[in-house]
C-alpha positions in Angstrom: 110.1 105.7 154.6 110.4 101.6 154.6 108.4 99.3 152.8 108.4 95.4 152.6 112.2 95.7 151.6 113.0 99.5 152.8 112.8 101.3 149.2 112.7 104.7 150.5 112.0 106.2 147.1 110.2 104.6 144.3 111.9 104.4 140.5 108.7 105.4 138.9 108.4 108.7 141.2 109.2 111.8 139.5 109.1 114.9 140.1 106.0 117.3 139.4 105.5 121.1 140.0 109.6 121.2 142.0 108.6 118.6 144.3 109.3 115.0 144.8 106.9 112.1 145.0 107.5 109.8 147.7 105.4 106.7 147.1 104.9 103.3 149.2 105.3 100.0 147.5 102.4 97.3 147.7 102.0 96.7 151.4 103.6 99.7 152.7 103.4 100.5 156.3 106.0 103.3 156.2 105.6 106.9 157.7 103.1 107.9 155.1 101.0 105.3 156.7 98.6 103.1 154.6 97.2 105.3 152.9 101.0 106.7 151.3 102.2 109.9 151.0 100.9 113.2 148.6 104.2 114.6 148.2 106.2 117.2 149.9 106.1 120.9 149.3 105.5 121.9 145.9 104.2 118.3 144.3 100.9 117.6 142.7 98.4 117.5 145.7 96.9 114.9 143.0 99.5 112.7 142.0 98.1 109.7 143.9 97.0 108.3 147.0 98.3 104.8 147.6 96.4 101.8 148.9 98.0 98.7 150.0 98.9 97.4 145.9 97.1 99.9 144.5 95.8 103.5 144.2 93.1 105.7 142.8 94.0 109.1 141.9 92.8 111.9 140.6 91.3 110.5 137.3 92.3 106.8 137.1 92.0 103.6 139.1 94.3 101.1 139.9 95.6 98.3 138.2 96.5 95.7 141.2 99.5 97.4 141.5 99.5 101.2 140.5 97.4 103.9 139.5 95.8 106.5 136.7 97.6 109.8 137.6 95.8 113.4 136.4 99.4 114.2 135.4 101.2 111.1 135.3 102.2 111.0 138.8 104.1 107.7 140.2 103.0 104.9 142.0 105.0 102.0 143.6 104.4 100.4 141.3 103.8 101.9 137.6 102.0 104.7 136.4 99.4 106.0 133.8 100.5 109.4 132.9 97.3 111.3 131.4 99.6 112.8 129.0 101.6 109.9 128.8 104.2 110.7 131.1 106.3 107.1 132.0 108.1 106.4 135.0 109.6 104.0 136.5 109.3 100.1 135.4 106.0 99.9 132.6 103.5 102.6 132.6 100.7 103.4 129.9 100.8 106.9 128.6 97.3 107.7 127.8 98.4 110.0 124.7 100.8 106.6 123.4 103.6 109.0 123.8 104.7 106.4 126.6 106.3 103.2 127.0 103.5 100.8 126.9 102.7 96.8 126.7 99.9 95.9 124.9 98.5 93.6 128.2 98.4 96.7 130.4 100.6 98.3 132.8 103.7 96.1 134.7 105.1 97.8 137.7 108.6 96.5 139.5 109.1 98.5 142.2 111.5 97.9 145.1 112.4 94.5 144.2 107.9 94.2 144.4 106.9 91.8 141.7 103.2 92.3 140.1 101.5 89.4 138.9 98.1 89.5 137.3 97.0 92.2 139.4 99.1 94.5 137.5 98.4 93.8 134.4 95.7 96.1 132.1 93.0 98.9 133.6 90.0 98.5 134.0 89.3 101.4 132.1 90.7 100.5 128.6 93.3 97.6 126.9 96.3 98.2 125.3 95.5 99.9 121.8 92.2 102.0 122.8 90.1 99.4 123.7 89.1 96.2 123.0 86.2 94.9 120.0 85.1 93.6 116.7 87.5 95.4 114.3 85.4 97.5 112.0 86.5 95.9 108.6 85.3 92.8 109.9 82.0 94.1 110.6 81.7 95.4 107.2 82.8 91.9 105.5 79.9 90.3 108.1 77.4 93.2 106.7 77.8 91.9 103.1 78.2 88.4 103.5 75.9 87.3 106.0 72.7 88.4 104.3 74.3 87.2 101.3 74.4 83.7 103.0 71.0 84.2 104.7 69.5 84.4 101.4 70.5 81.8 99.7 69.5 78.9 102.6 66.0 80.6 102.7 65.9 80.8 98.7 67.0 77.3 98.7 64.6 75.9 101.3 61.7 78.2 100.3 62.2 78.2 96.7 63.4 74.7 96.1 60.6 72.7 97.9 57.8 75.2 96.0 59.9 74.0 92.8 59.8 70.5 93.0 56.1 70.0 94.3 54.8 66.4 93.2 52.6 63.5 94.2 55.0 61.2 95.8 53.1 58.6 97.5 49.7 60.2 98.4 47.6 57.9 100.1 44.2 57.5 98.7 41.6 54.7 98.6 39.8 52.7 95.5 36.5 51.3 95.5 33.2 50.4 93.5 32.8 47.9 90.7 35.1 45.5 90.1 36.1 45.8 86.8 36.0 49.7 86.7 37.8 49.5 89.8 40.6 47.6 88.4 41.8 50.1 85.9 41.4 52.8 88.1 43.8 51.3 90.8 45.6 50.5 87.5 46.1 53.3 86.3 47.4 54.8 89.7 49.7 52.0 89.9 51.2 53.4 86.3 52.1 57.0 88.0 55.3 55.6 89.1 54.4 55.9 92.9 52.6 59.2 93.1 49.7 57.5 94.5 49.5 54.5 97.2 46.3 53.1 96.4 44.2 51.6 99.2 40.8 48.8 97.9 38.0 49.8 99.9 35.1 47.9 100.3 32.6 50.7 100.0 32.0 54.6 99.0 31.0 54.4 102.5 34.5 52.9 104.3 36.4 54.9 101.9 34.6 58.0 103.5 35.0 57.0 106.8 39.0 56.3 106.3 38.6 60.1 104.9 37.0 61.5 108.1 39.8 59.6 110.2 42.7 60.8 108.0 44.2 57.9 107.1 44.0 58.9 103.2 43.5 62.1 101.2 40.6 61.1 99.1 39.2 58.4 97.0 37.9 56.9 93.4 34.7 55.3 93.5 33.5 53.6 90.3 29.2 53.2 90.4 27.3 52.1 87.9 26.4 55.9 87.4 30.5 56.5 86.7 32.9 57.9 88.2 32.7 59.7 92.2 36.3 61.0 93.2 35.9 62.0 97.3 38.1 64.6 98.2 39.7 66.4 101.5 39.8 69.9 100.7 40.5 70.5 103.9 43.4 68.3 104.6 45.1 70.0 102.0 43.3 71.9 99.0 46.3 71.2 96.4 46.0 67.3 96.7 42.4 67.9 96.9 42.5 69.6 93.4 45.3 67.1 92.4 43.0 64.7 92.7 40.1 66.0 90.9 42.4 66.4 87.7 43.4 63.1 88.2 40.0 61.7 88.6 38.8 63.3 85.4 41.9 61.8 83.3 41.1 58.7 84.4 37.1 59.0 83.8 37.9 59.6 80.0 39.6 55.9 80.0 38.1 53.9 82.4 37.0 51.0 80.3 37.4 50.0 77.2 38.3 53.5 76.2 34.9 54.8 76.7 34.5 57.6 79.2 32.7 57.7 82.0 30.7 60.4 84.0 33.1 61.6 86.8 31.0 63.2 89.9 33.5 65.2 92.5 32.1 65.2 96.2 34.1 67.1 98.8 34.1 64.8 102.0 35.5 67.3 104.4 35.4 70.9 102.7 37.4 73.7 104.1 36.1 76.7 105.0 33.9 78.3 103.0 35.6 82.0 103.8 38.6 80.5 102.7 38.5 77.5 100.1 41.9 77.7 98.9 43.1 77.7 102.8 45.5 80.5 101.7 44.7 82.4 105.0 45.5 79.5 107.1 48.7 79.2 105.2 49.7 82.5 105.5 49.0 82.3 109.0 51.6 79.8 109.8 55.1 81.9 109.0 54.2 84.6 111.0 53.5 82.0 113.9 56.7 80.3 113.7 58.7 83.8 113.2 56.7 85.0 116.5 57.8 81.9 118.5 61.3 82.4 117.2 61.4 86.1 118.4 60.0 85.3 121.6 62.3 82.7 122.1 65.5 85.2 121.6 64.0 87.6 123.7 63.0 85.2 126.6 66.9 84.2 126.1 67.9 87.6 126.5 66.2 88.6 129.4 67.6 85.9 131.4 71.1 86.0 130.5 72.3 87.8 133.9 71.1 84.9 135.4 68.6 86.8 137.4 66.3 85.3 135.5 67.3 82.2 133.9 65.4 79.2 134.4 62.3 78.7 135.8 61.2 82.7 135.4 62.3 82.1 131.7 60.4 79.1 131.6 57.1 80.6 133.0 57.4 83.6 130.2 57.7 81.0 127.6 54.3 79.7 128.9 52.3 83.0 129.6 53.6 84.5 126.6 52.4 81.0 124.4 49.2 81.1 126.1 48.8 85.0 124.6 49.6 84.5 121.4 47.8 81.6 120.7 44.5 83.3 122.2 45.5 86.8 119.9 45.7 84.3 117.0 42.5 82.4 117.3 40.9 85.6 118.2 41.9 86.8 114.5 41.7 83.7 112.4 39.1 82.4 114.3 36.9 84.7 115.5 37.8 87.3 113.0 38.7 86.1 109.9 36.3 82.6 110.3 38.8 80.8 108.2 38.9 77.9 110.3 35.9 75.8 112.9 35.9 73.7 115.2 36.2 74.4 119.2 38.7 77.6 119.8 39.6 76.2 123.6 40.9 73.4 121.3 43.0 75.4 118.5 44.2 77.4 120.9 45.4 74.4 122.9 47.2 73.4 119.5 48.2 77.1 118.5 50.1 77.5 121.4 51.8 74.1 122.2 53.4 74.8 118.9 54.1 78.3 119.9 56.2 76.9 123.0 57.8 73.8 121.1 59.4 76.7 118.8 60.3 79.3 121.7 61.5 76.9 124.3 63.5 75.3 121.3 65.4 78.5 120.6 65.6 79.7 124.0 67.0 76.5 125.3 69.6 76.2 122.6 70.7 79.4 123.6 70.7 78.7 127.4 72.9 75.6 127.0 75.1 77.2 123.4 75.1 81.0 124.0 74.2 83.0 120.8 75.3 79.9 118.7 72.3 78.1 119.8 69.5 81.0 119.0 71.1 81.2 115.9 71.1 77.5 115.5 67.4 77.0 116.7 65.8 80.3 115.0 67.4 79.2 111.4 65.9 75.4 112.0 62.5 76.8 112.7 62.4 79.6 109.9 64.6 78.3 107.1 63.8 74.6 108.0 60.7 73.5 109.5 59.0 76.1 107.9 59.2 75.9 104.1 59.7 72.1 104.5 56.4 72.2 107.0 53.5 71.2 104.2 51.2 73.4 105.7 50.6 74.9 102.7 50.3 71.6 100.2 51.1 68.5 101.9 54.0 66.5 103.0 53.8 63.6 100.7 54.1 66.7 98.1 57.3 67.4 98.9 60.8 66.1 97.6 61.9 63.4 99.8 62.7 63.3 102.7 62.0 66.6 103.6 58.5 66.0 103.7 58.8 63.3 106.9 61.6 65.8 108.4 59.2 68.7 108.0 56.5 66.8 110.1 59.2 65.5 112.9 59.3 69.5 113.5 57.3 72.0 115.6 56.1 74.1 112.0 55.1 70.9 110.0 53.6 68.9 113.4 51.7 71.8 114.4 49.9 72.8 110.7 48.6 69.1 110.6 47.5 69.0 113.9 45.7 72.3 113.7 43.6 70.5 110.2 43.1 67.7 112.5 41.9 69.1 115.5 39.7 72.0 113.6 38.6 70.1 110.5 38.3 66.2 111.8 37.5 66.0 115.4 41.1 65.2 116.1 41.4 62.1 114.3 45.0 61.9 112.9 46.7 64.0 115.8 48.3 61.4 117.7 51.9 61.3 115.9 51.9 65.1 115.8 51.1 65.9 119.4 53.2 63.5 120.3 56.3 65.2 118.5 55.3 68.9 119.7 54.8 67.6 123.2 59.0 66.3 123.2 60.3 69.2 121.7 58.2 71.4 123.9 59.8 69.2 126.6 63.1 69.2 125.6 63.2 72.9 125.4 61.5 73.9 128.7 64.1 71.1 129.9 67.4 72.8 128.5 66.2 76.2 129.5 65.9 75.3 133.3 69.3 73.2 132.9 70.7 76.0 130.9 70.8 78.1 134.6 72.7 74.8 136.5 75.5 75.0 133.2 75.5 78.7 134.1 76.3 77.9 137.4 78.9 75.5 136.8 80.6 78.0 134.8 81.2 80.5 136.9 81.9 78.7 140.2 84.9 76.8 137.8 85.6 80.3 136.4 86.0 81.5 140.0 88.6 78.4 141.2 90.5 79.2 138.1 90.4 83.3 139.2 91.2 82.3 142.7 94.1 79.2 141.8 95.7 82.2 139.4 95.7 85.0 141.9 99.0 84.9 143.3 100.6 87.5 146.3 103.5 89.7 144.7 106.6 88.1 145.4 108.8 90.7 146.8 112.8 90.6 146.4 115.6 93.0 147.8 
């Protein structure tokens, strides 16, 4: 037999069943033919069938320059011995009894060096396969839930425990003496309220309906009237009622005056405290985040990435919006207004959340998905002010919450359902920006993936060097 440098017999060969195995080196075209030799009479018929620079044997696969033999049979450049038999220069023993290297089998036969092509076998790694060590997984199972609990409680419980008025915009109108006394009292509350003067009760009511203020104190001959808007925030409405009653006890010259409370924009009678509406928003945020994760997973192989993912996100958001409106408005009846408009607000909120999660995943992978989910659920939701008001949350998280989709979505839904769209402009812009950036990231992720694949292909081509044959 003669190969590139005429090695008649492989040093990796070993007698099997009384016969000798004759192999051909990579690229050999000896008498045995391109396919190599099966052996002499008495040899193992399953030993190895050479195929250029690699071979498939009875139960193995090529490593670029060797073969997996059912009984440790030899090839031109290295052996996988099923029972751990090693021959020649570098082999893996399946049972660990032979010599092995951590990177795979490397053969050197007849002066033929096997480079990158003779590294690890596809069927396994040096130490029985790769993966995360079970001990690491157990530690993660203990530590990660504790960290999540710490983050969740810090965000939800801390914001709820620190509720207090911080610059709540209110109006003051009416007779000069009584209105001045009320304004002085509000100013003495340490910045709890931001008082605006109005010429009349009607002007104050208009400001409330336009969502410029949460309520107003109107002083008149018959006493003090407290105008509230429970639809904007039941918590603020309750707070203003309490402040008005206290102000009425010491309105002027230490004399008490009658106090009357008027709900200018009441909440829905089916949900006067806004509990149902508040309770529906956390599941909405979670659903949006889960939808983003699922869409990202579906596009990881690249076939459904980019525009198909964006289409899925849009369709999913429409369906979720219709379901939510059907339950909250159609069945429970806790929000009024046009159902198409309300569905549009909910759909925009969902697409802003889900596209952000999916888009971060498309750009950054699994860390991006985790970042997006944590941002929406553990930052956006507790700081949204949906259950209270942004001006009741600690600074600056009240403002931060309105710049995230959950907070902007909650405020926009209240404006659309109860206030005929007044005060919705800024929240609409916030949601549109998040949705636009998220969808752009989803579609850009496909281009990023293609560039990475192309770069990996070029790197593989540059790294693949032909075997060097030495004498």
